[in-house]
C-alpha angles and dihedrals in degrees: 000000000000108000117247113212139190134191104233099180145348092210128118083357134325109309114192131182116211115198106205145119129259092249091059091054111046106075093008113243110238102255140135097262098058089042092051091048089055090048094045090053099032091143093055142087118211134231122195116211137164124268086250088070094059096089091054091048091050091048101042107016093247136047098236125088123244092032091234094055122124115277135170122244134172142143122314097264092056094043090054088065091068137064101049118237126344096022143186123225120201119204106209123188109247091218091056097051124065138202115264096234147052122196114217116208124242108276096032110152122246088246093054091049092048091053091052091046090065087077098021105039101175114078128184131174114239126214091263088055093248116133120244109206115192145166090228117105117265092250095048109120091209093070111128093357129130086254093060091044094050104038116010114104141154137198111239094186140028109335091214088064089055099045113087099164147002112212115196109204121193147097127289091267089056094057094082091054089052092048092051090054092045092052099043 
């Protein structure tokens, strides 16, 4: 099934409804809609979340709390794997979200490391003796992994400045549930 889509609003950001089926989403069938969504939001990474997250997004501009908490963002195809069914996709401007880590070179002073730890409070020493400073919790097994490097992000400023679009993905029977949440 080729997804049918509709722009529902431009306030507080673009809000689109995509009428489709789960089999047309994961993995996304190569069609003009998914391609155009990627082109329309070329400067964005995507985050897939459940419909239950929509009220938080509409209230705060993002689903995580606090709004500068760690979240995971990637390209559209990866984001479509998350959120269950129906789902919500958030298009977040790459230049408004930041990586969750900063690697400090060997020989960095304690003062330099303390400055970096204001935004990246967890610090671990790597095998090469450099210091990996991150927003992830000290016991998080993803620290300094390819997963953190590829997907972990945070919003250092106003989440509304980062959010370009909310894409509501579901079937025609899901539209009323989305509309209830949008109007509450």
